[in-house]
KOLTITOR-910886 format. One record per atom (N, C-alpha, C, CB): residue in one letter; x, y negated, z negated. Coordinates in steps of 0.1 Angstrom, whole numbers, padded with zeros to 4 digits, always signed. Glycine has a CB too. Example, Ala and Ser with C-alpha at 12.3 -4.5 7.8 and 13.67 -1.06 7.14 Angstrom:
% KOLTITOR-910886
A+0132+0057-0078 A+0123+0045-0078 A+0132+0033-0078 A+0113+0045-0090 S+0128+0022-0071 S+0137+0011-0071 S+0129+0000-0079 S+0141+0006-0057 
% end
This chain:
% KOLTITOR-910886
M+0957-1280-1103 M+0967-1270-1101 M+0971-1264-1088 M+0965-1260-1108 L+0982-1264-1084 L+0984-1256-1070 L+0990-1245-1069 L+0991-1263-1062 I+0985-1236-1063 I+0988-1222-1064 I+0996-1220-1054 I+0977-1213-1064 R+1009-1214-1049 R+1015-1214-1036 R+1013-1198-1036 R+1030-1220-1034 V+1007-1191-1021 V+1000-1176-1019 V+1011-1173-1008 V+0981-1175-1013 G+1018-1164-1009 G+1028-1159-1000 G+1018-1146-0994 G+1044-1153-1009 S+1025-1150-0980 S+1021-1138-0974 S+1027-1129-0959 S+1010-1141-0972 R+1029-1121-0957 R+1033-1119-0940 R+1024-1130-0928 R+1029-1099-0934 G+1035-1132-0919 G+1031-1142-0906 G+1017-1134-0897 G+1047-1144-0893 S+1020-1121-0900 S+1012-1120-0888 S+0997-1125-0889 S+1012-1105-0885 R+0987-1122-0879 R+0975-1128-0879 R+0967-1119-0891 R+0969-1128-0865 L+0967-1107-0894 L+0961-1099-0896 L+0968-1106-0916 L+0964-1083-0887 A+0978-1104-0917 A+0983-1108-0929 A+0977-1123-0933 A+0999-1107-0928 L+0976-1133-0923 L+0974-1145-0928 L+0957-1145-0929 L+0981-1157-0919 T+0949-1136-0923 T+0934-1136-0924 T+0932-1131-0938 T+0926-1127-0913 Q+0941-1119-0942 Q+0938-1112-0957 Q+0941-1126-0965 Q+0949-1096-0962 A+0954-1131-0962 A+0956-1140-0970 A+0947-1155-0971 A+0967-1141-0968 D+0937-1157-0966 D+0926-1165-0964 D+0919-1159-0973 D+0920-1167-0951 L+0912-1146-0969 L+0905-1137-0982 L+0908-1143-0993 L+0909-1122-0984 A+0922-1139-0998 A+0925-1139-1012 A+0921-1155-1017 A+0940-1134-1013 A+0927-1163-1007 A+0923-1178-1012 A+0908-1182-1016 A+0926-1187-1002 S+0900-1176-1012 S+0886-1182-1006 S+0885-1175-1021 S+0876-1177-0989 R+0891-1164-1026 R+0888-1163-1041 R+0893-1169-1053 R+0890-1153-1044 L+0905-1175-1050 L+0913-1182-1060 L+0909-1196-1062 L+0928-1183-1056 R+0904-1205-1050 R+0898-1217-1049 R+0889-1219-1059 R+0893-1219-1038 G+0891-1232-1063 G+0879-1233-1076 G+0883-1249-1082 G+0883-1218-1093 P+0876-1254-1086 P+0873-1271-1093 P+0891-1270-1098 P+0857-1273-1113 G+0897-1280-1092 G+0909-1282-1097 G+0920-1274-1092 G+0908-1282-1109 V+0917-1264-1085 V+0923-1257-1078 V+0930-1255-1064 V+0920-1252-1080 E+0942-1259-1062 E+0943-1257-1043 E+0955-1249-1042 E+0946-1271-1032 I+0951-1244-1027 I+0957-1233-1026 I+0967-1238-1017 I+0950-1221-1022 A+0980-1232-1015 A+0993-1235-1002 A+0997-1222-0998 A+1008-1243-1008 L+0994-1222-0984 L+0999-1206-0983 L+1010-1207-0976 L+0989-1194-0975 V+1020-1196-0981 V+1038-1198-0979 V+1042-1186-0968 V+1049-1194-0998 P+1042-1185-0952 P+1042-1173-0946 P+1059-1168-0950 P+1038-1176-0929 I+1062-1156-0951 I+1074-1148-0955 I+1074-1136-0944 I+1074-1142-0973 T+1085-1139-0938 T+1092-1126-0929 T+1098-1114-0939 T+1107-1132-0918 T+1090-1100-0938 T+1097-1093-0939 T+1109-1084-0932 T+1092-1090-0942 A+1113-1072-0937 A+1119-1065-0932 A+1114-1055-0920 A+1124-1060-0940 G+1101-1052-0927 G+1088-1043-0917 G+1089-1055-0905 G+1067-1041-0927 D+1089-1070-0905 D+1085-1075-0898 D+1096-1078-0887 D+1080-1083-0904 R+1109-1079-0893 R+1120-1083-0883 R+1124-1071-0876 R+1132-1091-0890 D+1123-1061-0879 D+1125-1044-0870 D+1114-1043-0870 D+1133-1028-0875 R+1106-1043-0857 R+1095-1035-0849 R+1100-1019-0844 R+1091-1044-0835 T+1107-1018-0840 T+1114-1008-0836 T+1119-0993-0842 T+1122-1014-0833 K+1124-0994-0854 K+1130-0981-0861 K+1116-0979-0869 K+1147-0985-0871 P+1116-0963-0867 P+1105-0957-0876 P+1107-0964-0891 P+1105-0938-0877 F+1092-0961-0899 F+1096-0968-0912 F+1107-0961-0921 F+1082-0970-0920 G+1110-0943-0921 G+1114-0945-0926 G+1129-0947-0923 G+1109-0939-0931 E+1135-0950-0915 E+1151-0954-0911 E+1152-0971-0918 E+1155-0955-0889 I+1138-0979-0922 I+1142-0991-0924 I+1139-0993-0941 I+1134-1001-0914 G+1131-0979-0945 G+1131-0980-0960 G+1117-0974-0963 G+1133-0995-0966 S+1105-0968-0954 S+1095-0966-0958 S+1085-0974-0965 S+1098-0960-0962 R+1079-0968-0980 R+1068-0979-0983 R+1081-0990-0990 R+1052-0974-0996 G+1073-0998-0990 G+1080-1014-0994 G+1088-1024-0987 G+1089-1013-1003 V+1089-1020-0973 V+1093-1023-0963 V+1085-1038-0961 V+1092-1012-0953 F+1076-1041-0961 F+1063-1053-0960 F+1066-1060-0972 F+1046-1047-0960 V+1071-1057-0980 V+1065-1065-0995 V+1080-1069-1002 V+1053-1052-1008 K+1088-1065-0998 K+1101-1067-1006 K+1103-1083-1006 K+1114-1059-0998 E+1106-1086-0996 E+1107-1106-0995 E+1099-1112-1004 E+1101-1114-0979 L+1083-1107-1005 L+1078-1113-1008 L+1078-1114-1023 L+1070-1111-1002 E+1084-1102-1031 E+1085-1098-1045 E+1098-1106-1044 E+1085-1081-1050 E+1105-1110-1040 E+1118-1114-1043 E+1114-1131-1048 E+1130-1111-1029 A+1104-1134-1034 A+1102-1150-1035 A+1093-1151-1048 A+1095-1159-1021 L+1085-1141-1052 L+1079-1146-1065 L+1090-1144-1079 L+1064-1137-1068 L+1099-1132-1078 L+1110-1137-1089 L+1116-1149-1091 L+1120-1131-1088 E+1114-1153-1074 E+1130-1166-1072 E+1113-1178-1079 E+1141-1172-1044 H+1104-1180-1080 H+1095-1192-1079 H+1095-1198-1070 H+1094-1200-1086 R+1093-1191-1059 R+1090-1197-1043 R+1072-1196-1044 R+1099-1185-1028 I+1073-1188-1043 I+1055-1187-1048 I+1048-1181-1062 I+1047-1178-1038 D+1037-1180-1065 D+1030-1178-1077 D+1021-1166-1072 D+1021-1190-1083 V+1017-1162-1057 V+1012-1151-1059 V+1015-1147-1044 V+0997-1150-1065 A+1016-1131-1046 A+1016-1126-1028 A+1005-1118-1028 A+1031-1116-1020 V+1003-1117-1017 V+0991-1108-1009 V+0995-1099-1005 V+0984-1113-0998 H+0991-1085-1007 H+1001-1075-0999 H+0985-1062-0993 H+1018-1066-1015 S+0987-1058-0987 S+0979-1046-0983 S+0984-1038-0996 S+0984-1040-0965 A+0976-1029-1003 A+0980-1023-1015 A+0985-1012-1007 A+0969-1020-1026 K+0985-1007-0997 K+0990-0995-0990 K+1005-0995-0986 K+0982-0992-0977 D+1007-1009-0985 D+1024-1011-0987 D+1032-1013-0997 D+1028-1018-0982 M+1024-1009-1009 M+1034-1013-1021 M+1043-1003-1023 M+1026-1015-1035 T+1051-1003-1030 T+1056-0990-1036 T+1049-0985-1047 T+1069-0991-1040 S+1054-0974-1052 S+1043-0964-1064 S+1043-0975-1077 S+1051-0944-1071 L+1053-0982-1081 L+1057-0990-1095 L+1062-1003-1089 L+1070-0982-1106 D+1054-1015-1097 D+1058-1027-1096 D+1072-1030-1102 D+1047-1034-1101 P+1079-1039-1094 P+1094-1039-1100 P+1092-1048-1116 P+1107-1048-1088 E+1104-1048-1122 E+1103-1053-1134 E+1102-1066-1129 E+1112-1050-1144 G+1091-1073-1142 G+1089-1089-1141 G+1079-1091-1134 G+1100-1097-1135 L+1073-1079-1127 L+1057-1081-1116 L+1048-1076-1120 L+1056-1076-1103 A+1038-1082-1119 A+1022-1072-1122 A+1015-1074-1109 A+1010-1079-1136 V+1002-1066-1107 V+0993-1068-1097 V+0984-1072-1106 V+0989-1058-1086 G+0981-1085-1107 G+0972-1092-1115 G+0957-1089-1110 G+0975-1107-1114 A+0954-1088-1098 A+0942-1087-1092 A+0942-1075-1081 A+0939-1099-1086 Y+0927-1071-1075 Y+0926-1063-1067 Y+0915-1067-1060 Y+0927-1051-1072 L+0914-1069-1050 L+0899-1073-1046 L+0895-1063-1038 L+0898-1087-1038 E+0881-1066-1038 E+0871-1052-1033 E+0873-1046-1024 E+0859-1053-1031 R+0877-1031-1025 R+0884-1028-1017 R+0872-1023-1000 R+0895-1015-1026 D+0878-1027-0987 D+0871-1022-0976 D+0873-1009-0973 D+0873-1028-0966 D+0870-1007-0961 D+0871-0993-0957 D+0881-0987-0955 D+0866-0990-0948 P+0885-0976-0962 P+0900-0971-0966 P+0902-0959-0958 P+0904-0967-0981 R+0893-0958-0947 R+0895-0947-0936 R+0906-0951-0925 R+0880-0945-0928 D+0911-0939-0916 D+0918-0945-0908 D+0913-0944-0892 D+0930-0940-0910 A+0915-0951-0882 A+0904-0951-0874 A+0913-0946-0861 A+0896-0968-0873 L+0905-0936-0851 L+0913-0934-0838 L+0904-0945-0826 L+0912-0913-0832 C+0913-0948-0818 C+0916-0960-0811 C+0915-0960-0798 C+0927-0964-0814 G+0903-0957-0787 G+0908-0950-0775 G+0901-0941-0775 G+0922-0946-0773 S+0898-0932-0778 S+0888-0920-0779 S+0881-0920-0791 S+0895-0907-0777 D+0869-0911-0790 D+0859-0908-0802 D+0864-0896-0808 D+0843-0904-0798 T+0874-0887-0806 T+0875-0871-0809 T+0887-0868-0807 T+0865-0861-0801 I+0893-0860-0811 I+0909-0857-0812 I+0902-0845-0802 I+0918-0853-0830 R+0912-0840-0791 R+0916-0830-0779 R+0928-0824-0778 R+0914-0835-0767 P+0929-0816-0777 P+0942-0807-0771 P+0950-0814-0762 P+0939-0792-0763 G+0961-0813-0767 G+0971-0821-0758 G+0972-0831-0753 G+0974-0818-0750 M+0966-0843-0763 M+0964-0858-0764 M+0976-0864-0769 M+0950-0863-0773 R+0980-0876-0760 R+0991-0882-0766 R+0989-0892-0772 R+0999-0885-0759 V+0989-0893-0786 V+0987-0905-0801 V+0996-0912-0800 V+0988-0899-0817 G+0997-0926-0806 G+1004-0932-0810 G+1001-0938-0824 G+1006-0939-0801 T+1012-0935-0832 T+1015-0942-0848 T+1028-0937-0850 T+1005-0937-0862 A+1032-0945-0862 A+1047-0948-0866 A+1044-0942-0882 A+1053-0968-0865 S+1031-0938-0884 S+1029-0929-0901 S+1034-0920-0901 S+1019-0924-0907 A+1044-0913-0906 A+1043-0899-0910 A+1032-0891-0914 A+1049-0899-0919 R+1027-0899-0926 R+1014-0891-0931 R+1002-0891-0920 R+1008-0897-0945 R+1001-0897-0912 R+0994-0898-0901 R+0997-0889-0891 R+0996-0909-0895 K+1008-0887-0890 K+1014-0879-0877 K+1014-0863-0881 K+1031-0884-0872 A+1020-0863-0895 A+1015-0848-0906 A+1001-0841-0904 A+1013-0852-0923 Q+0992-0851-0907 Q+0977-0847-0907 Q+0968-0844-0893 Q+0971-0858-0913 L+0973-0851-0885 L+0968-0853-0870 L+0974-0842-0865 L+0971-0866-0862 L+0988-0837-0863 L+0991-0822-0860 L+0988-0808-0866 L+1003-0822-0860 A+0983-0812-0880 A+0977-0798-0888 A+0962-0801-0882 A+0978-0797-0908 L+0956-0808-0874 L+0939-0811-0870 L+0945-0805-0856 L+0930-0831-0870 E+0953-0808-0846 E+0956-0802-0834 E+0971-0800-0831 E+0949-0808-0824 P+0978-0787-0836 P+0989-0790-0831 P+0997-0789-0817 P+0993-0785-0837 T+0986-0788-0808 T+0992-0794-0795 T+0988-0808-0792 T+0987-0785-0782 L+0990-0819-0802 L+0990-0831-0795 L+1007-0835-0798 L+0977-0843-0802 T+1008-0844-0786 T+1023-0852-0786 T+1018-0867-0795 T+1030-0855-0766 I+1028-0866-0804 I+1027-0881-0813 I+1037-0886-0811 I+1026-0881-0828 E+1037-0901-0805 E+1048-0907-0802 E+1049-0922-0810 E+1048-0908-0788 P+1061-0924-0813 P+1060-0937-0821 P+1055-0946-0817 P+1068-0941-0825 L+1049-0959-0825 L+1042-0971-0821 L+1045-0985-0830 L+1027-0967-0821 R+1049-0989-0830 R+1052-1000-0841 R+1045-1014-0833 R+1072-1002-0846 G+1044-1024-0842 G+1038-1038-0840 G+1025-1043-0849 G+1033-1039-0826 N+1023-1053-0843 N+1010-1055-0855 N+0998-1051-0847 N+1008-1074-0861 V+0986-1053-0852 V+0976-1044-0846 V+0975-1046-0831 V+0961-1047-0851 E+0973-1060-0827 E+0971-1065-0814 E+0983-1058-0801 E+0973-1082-0816 T+0996-1057-0808 T+1004-1054-0799 T+1002-1040-0801 T+1016-1059-0799 R+0998-1033-0807 R+0999-1016-0805 R+0983-1014-0798 R+1002-1005-0825 L+0975-1017-0801 L+0964-1021-0791 L+0964-1022-0775 L+0960-1032-0794 R+0976-1030-0768 R+0981-1035-0764 R+0990-1022-0755 R+0985-1045-0773 K+0995-1017-0764 K+1008-1007-0760 K+1000-0995-0755 K+1019-1003-0772 R+0985-0994-0760 R+0983-0976-0761 R+0978-0977-0744 R+0967-0969-0777 G+0976-0989-0738 G+0973-0992-0725 G+0983-0990-0715 G+0970-1004-0724 E+0994-0999-0718 E+1006-1001-0714 E+1018-0987-0712 E+1009-1011-0724 R+1011-0979-0719 R+1020-0970-0724 R+1015-0956-0719 R+1022-0971-0739 G+0999-0955-0718 G+0992-0951-0710 G+0988-0936-0721 G+1000-0950-0695 L+0990-0941-0735 L+0985-0930-0745 L+0968-0927-0746 L+0989-0935-0759 D+0965-0919-0751 D+0951-0913-0749 D+0945-0919-0763 D+0950-0894-0747 A+0954-0920-0775 A+0946-0931-0785 A+0955-0933-0790 A+0935-0928-0795 I+0955-0944-0805 I+0964-0945-0815 I+0953-0946-0827 I+0974-0958-0813 V+0961-0944-0838 V+0957-0944-0853 V+0959-0957-0861 V+0967-0934-0861 L+0952-0963-0865 L+0953-0977-0871 L+0944-0972-0883 L+0946-0992-0863 A+0946-0984-0894 A+0934-0985-0906 A+0924-0992-0900 A+0938-0994-0921 A+0914-0988-0905 A+0903-0993-0901 A+0898-1007-0906 A+0894-0984-0903 C+0905-1007-0921 C+0895-1021-0925 C+0906-1033-0916 C+0893-1026-0946 G+0920-1032-0909 G+0926-1045-0908 G+0920-1044-0892 G+0945-1045-0911 L+0913-1034-0884 L+0908-1036-0872 L+0896-1046-0879 L+0905-1020-0863 D+0890-1043-0886 D+0874-1050-0894 D+0879-1066-0893 D+0872-1044-0917 R+0887-1066-0905 R+0889-1078-0909 R+0895-1089-0895 R+0898-1075-0922 L+0895-1084-0888 L+0900-1092-0870 L+0891-1088-0862 L+0915-1086-0862 G+0878-1086-0868 G+0872-1088-0860 G+0869-1078-0844 G+0878-1097-0860 L+0877-1065-0845 L+0882-1057-0837 L+0872-1041-0840 L+0899-1058-0841 G+0862-1043-0850 G+0860-1032-0850 G+0854-1023-0840 G+0856-1033-0858 R+0849-1029-0829 R+0847-1022-0815 R+0855-1015-0809 R+0845-1030-0807 E+0869-1014-0813 E+0880-1008-0806 E+0880-0993-0813 E+0894-1018-0808 I+0871-0994-0822 I+0872-0978-0832 I+0861-0972-0823 I+0867-0979-0854 G+0868-0957-0819 G+0859-0946-0813 G+0857-0935-0828 G+0869-0937-0797 R+0865-0939-0834 R+0865-0926-0849 R+0868-0930-0859 R+0873-0914-0850 R+0862-0931-0868 R+0864-0934-0882 R+0868-0922-0888 R+0853-0941-0889 F+0882-0913-0892 F+0883-0902-0899 F+0874-0899-0915 F+0897-0901-0900 A+0870-0889-0918 A+0864-0883-0931 A+0879-0884-0934 A+0855-0866-0931 P+0879-0886-0947 P+0892-0883-0961 P+0894-0872-0955 P+0888-0880-0981 E+0883-0858-0954 E+0886-0847-0956 E+0895-0846-0941 E+0873-0839-0959 E+0894-0853-0935 E+0901-0850-0920 E+0919-0854-0918 E+0893-0861-0909 L+0916-0865-0923 L+0930-0879-0925 L+0931-0882-0941 L+0924-0898-0916 L+0938-0879-0949 L+0930-0886-0962 L+0945-0897-0961 L+0926-0874-0980 P+0934-0906-0965 P+0941-0918-0964 P+0959-0924-0973 P+0929-0928-0967 E+0964-0934-0970 E+0976-0937-0976 E+0968-0943-0993 E+0985-0951-0964 A+0977-0941-1003 A+0974-0946-1017 A+0972-0965-1012 A+0989-0940-1031 G+0961-0967-1016 G+0958-0981-1018 G+0951-0987-1006 G+0971-0988-1019 Q+0953-0980-0994 Q+0946-0983-0981 Q+0933-0989-0979 Q+0946-0973-0975 G+0926-1000-0975 G+0916-1005-0977 G+0917-1017-0986 G+0909-0996-0980 A+0925-1016-0998 A+0926-1028-1009 A+0938-1039-1003 A+0933-1020-1025 L+0932-1050-1009 L+0941-1062-1010 L+0950-1060-1029 L+0929-1079-1006 A+0961-1066-1024 A+0967-1067-1043 A+0971-1080-1042 A+0984-1055-1050 L+0967-1084-1052 L+0972-1100-1056 L+0988-1099-1067 L+0957-1109-1068 Q+0999-1100-1066 Q+1007-1095-1070 Q+1018-1107-1079 Q+1012-1088-1060 V+1018-1111-1091 V+1023-1121-1096 V+1033-1119-1105 V+1014-1127-1101 R+1037-1129-1113 R+1049-1124-1122 R+1043-1124-1133 R+1062-1132-1123 A+1050-1112-1141 A+1041-1109-1155 A+1038-1122-1164 A+1051-1098-1165 G+1030-1120-1168 G+1024-1134-1177 G+1016-1144-1168 G+1037-1144-1184 D+1018-1143-1156 D+1007-1152-1149 D+0992-1142-1141 D+1017-1160-1135 E+0991-1132-1149 E+0976-1127-1144 E+0966-1138-1146 E+0971-1113-1152 H+0963-1143-1153 H+0956-1156-1151 H+0950-1161-1139 H+0965-1166-1155 L+0961-1163-1132 L+0962-1168-1119 L+0951-1163-1113 L+0974-1166-1112 V+0947-1151-1109 V+0944-1145-1099 V+0930-1136-1108 V+0959-1136-1092 L+0929-1133-1125 L+0921-1125-1131 L+0907-1124-1125 L+0921-1128-1144 A+0903-1138-1121 A+0887-1138-1116 A+0886-1133-1107 A+0879-1149-1114 A+0897-1126-1097 A+0895-1125-1082 A+0897-1109-1086 A+0906-1133-1070 D+0899-1099-1098 D+0898-1085-1101 D+0889-1078-1098 D+0899-1083-1111 H+0888-1070-1090 H+0874-1060-1088 H+0878-1045-1094 H+0870-1058-1069 G+0873-1040-1107 G+0876-1031-1115 G+0875-1021-1111 G+0869-1031-1125 E+0865-1014-1100 E+0862-1005-1099 E+0874-1002-1084 E+0847-1005-1100 T+0878-1013-1078 T+0894-1013-1067 T+0903-1006-1076 T+0902-1031-1063 R+0903-1013-1088 R+0916-1012-1097 R+0915-0999-1103 R+0917-1024-1110 R+0902-0993-1106 R+0907-0982-1111 R+0910-0972-1100 R+0898-0977-1120 R+0903-0971-1088 R+0906-0962-1079 R+0921-0963-1072 R+0896-0964-1070 V+0925-0975-1069 V+0940-0977-1062 V+0952-0972-1075 V+0943-0997-1058 E+0948-0976-1087 E+0957-0977-1097 E+0961-0957-1101 E+0950-0989-1111 A+0950-0955-1098 A+0949-0939-1095 A+0960-0930-1084 A+0933-0936-1089 E+0954-0935-1073 E+0966-0936-1064 E+0976-0937-1065 E+0967-0942-1058 R+0982-0947-1067 R+0993-0952-1069 R+1001-0943-1078 R+0991-0965-1075 A+0999-0940-1090 A+1000-0929-1101 A+1004-0919-1092 A+0985-0924-1110 V+0992-0914-1085 V+0997-0899-1080 V+1012-0899-1069 V+0982-0891-1071 V+1014-0911-1064 V+1024-0912-1055 V+1036-0912-1062 V+1023-0923-1048 A+1037-0923-1077 A+1046-0921-1086 A+1052-0909-1092 A+1044-0926-1093 A+1041-0900-1094 A+1039-0887-1100 A+1053-0879-1092 A+1022-0879-1095 V+1045-0880-1077 V+1056-0870-1069 V+1067-0873-1069 V+1055-0869-1056 G+1073-0886-1070 G+1088-0892-1074 G+1092-0889-1061 G+1098-0885-1088 G+1106-0901-1063 G+1115-0906-1048 G+1117-0891-1042 G+1133-0914-1052 G+1121-0879-1052 G+1131-0873-1043 G+1122-0861-1037 G+1146-0868-1052 C+1111-0864-1029 C+1101-0859-1022 C+1103-0866-1010 C+1087-0859-1028 L+1105-0859-1000 L+1107-0864-0990 L+1096-0863-0977 L+1118-0861-0987 A+1085-0855-0980 A+1074-0850-0974 A+1060-0861-0975 A+1072-0836-0980 P+1058-0862-0961 P+1049-0873-0963 P+1037-0871-0973 P+1044-0877-0949 V+1030-0883-0982 V+1021-0879-0991 V+1012-0887-0991 V+1026-0878-1003 A+0996-0884-0997 A+0988-0891-0995 A+0977-0891-1007 A+0985-0889-0983 A+0971-0898-1011 A+0962-0900-1024 A+0953-0908-1021 A+0968-0904-1036 H+0939-0903-1023 H+0927-0911-1024 H+0920-0906-1036 H+0919-0911-1011 H+0910-0919-1038 H+0904-0917-1047 H+0887-0923-1042 H+0913-0924-1061 D+0875-0914-1043 D+0864-0919-1034 D+0856-0924-1045 D+0858-0907-1024 G+0862-0923-1061 G+0849-0929-1070 G+0848-0918-1077 G+0834-0934-1064 I+0849-0906-1075 I+0845-0892-1083 I+0858-0884-1083 I+0834-0882-1075 T+0860-0887-1072 T+0874-0871-1067 T+0886-0876-1067 T+0874-0863-1048 L+0895-0876-1070 L+0910-0881-1067 L+0919-0869-1059 L+0918-0885-1082 S+0920-0871-1045 S+0926-0860-1042 S+0943-0866-1037 S+0917-0852-1029 G+0949-0857-1034 G+0965-0860-1031 G+0969-0845-1023 G+0977-0864-1047 L+0979-0852-1017 L+0983-0840-1001 L+1001-0846-0997 L+0967-0847-0981 V+1005-0835-0996 V+1019-0833-0996 V+1020-0825-0980 V+1024-0825-1011 A+1030-0828-0971 A+1028-0819-0961 A+1037-0821-0950 A+1015-0819-0956 A+1042-0810-0944 A+1055-0815-0933 A+1051-0825-0922 A+1061-0801-0923 E+1060-0832-0919 E+1057-0842-0909 E+1056-0835-0895 E+1069-0853-0909 D+1061-0825-0894 D+1053-0816-0882 D+1040-0807-0881 D+1061-0807-0879 G+1034-0811-0892 G+1023-0806-0895 G+1021-0791-0893 G+1014-0813-0890 S+1032-0781-0899 S+1033-0770-0900 S+1029-0766-0911 S+1043-0768-0897 W+1030-0770-0921 W+1023-0770-0934 W+1014-0782-0941 W+1033-0767-0943 L+1005-0779-0954 L+0999-0789-0953 L+0995-0784-0969 L+0988-0792-0940 E+0994-0792-0979 E+0989-0789-0993 E+0983-0799-0998 E+0998-0784-1003 R+0969-0796-1003 R+0958-0810-1006 R+0955-0801-1020 R+0939-0813-0992 R+0953-0810-1028 R+0947-0808-1043 R+0941-0818-1046 R+0954-0805-1054 S+0931-0815-1057 S+0926-0826-1064 S+0926-0824-1079 S+0913-0831-1059 G+0920-0834-1091 G+0924-0834-1099 G+0921-0846-1111 G+0932-0832-1094 G+0921-0846-1123 G+0914-0863-1128 G+0926-0866-1134 G+0899-0864-1141 D+0936-0858-1136 D+0949-0867-1140 D+0962-0868-1132 D+0953-0864-1152 P+0962-0882-1126 P+0973-0884-1116 P+0985-0877-1116 P+0975-0896-1116 A+0991-0882-1129 A+1004-0874-1130 A+1008-0861-1129 A+1009-0876-1140 A+0991-0857-1135 A+0997-0838-1132 A+0994-0836-1117 A+0985-0821-1143 L+0986-0846-1111 L+0982-0843-1097 L+0997-0841-1089 L+0973-0856-1091 G+1002-0857-1094 G+1015-0857-1084 G+1022-0849-1084 G+1024-0865-1084 R+1024-0839-1098 R+1037-0832-1105 R+1035-0819-1095 R+1037-0828-1125 E+1020-0817-1094 E+1014-0802-1088 E+1018-0804-1069 E+0992-0799-1092 L+1015-0817-1069 L+1023-0818-1053 L+1034-0817-1053 L+1023-0828-1045 A+1044-0822-1058 A+1058-0823-1055 A+1062-0811-1058 A+1066-0833-1063 Q+1058-0800-1067 Q+1062-0787-1069 Q+1061-0781-1056 Q+1055-0779-1078 L+1047-0781-1049 L+1039-0778-1039 L+1055-0781-1028 L+1022-0788-1037 A+1058-0795-1025 A+1067-0794-1016 A+1079-0788-1020 A+1069-0805-1011 A+1083-0791-1031 A+1098-0784-1033 A+1097-0766-1032 A+1104-0788-1052 G+1088-0762-1030 G+1084-0745-1031 G+1086-0745-1012 G+1062-0740-1040 R+1085-0754-1004 R+1086-0752-0993 R+1097-0749-0985 R+1081-0759-0991 
% end
């Protein structure tokens, strides 16, 4: 049996696709990797909010699934929208790697630093930690952003620790932020294997139950906050506590709550944002 695995074409995405392929290969199973360019890959200059925010790195892969051009799509779970499109399902989550955000170029946040990130979630929380920071937009793949830090003279940049680790670039990390400092994006650190509904058997053996439990709770929080909330949103489950956050992008206000019911927690966060 041949399983066509779709992935973005960056080195990190293909590395992640190889990780997925290694879990799917077996007797009688062959894997063909199919690189696909997404909207987020084509436009590397605009802020994510201007090209669609969540989902800009997955839409074309989902279309390829629905059109039967691939059988499995490998996503960074943090890039996915909070709900699967009709006809698709996450058949497996690989065991989660480090979900934390990483500071590269420095081992601490100091007043007046220039820090690069394209994430509104990171920007909001960084400014809440230190209001004197200058946050500069920074797009591109991992290697490009590391290079631009030096070219632009930035004091530091913030990236997902898991991506650096997967590329063998953990040495670039000066500090891994505790979730109490920077709450991660829902799904950060996890790889999701998306399939057409009914094809879950193709990837079921690769599913890590505890990762699924945590990531699905995080995605449910974001879904319950709702598309009408324009504030940056974060959600993270550490295995014991489910936490969620909404904030102003400029860091002027930030609300963080925890709870056992993802839907109730999301609604609470949405109400807090609406009251601002």
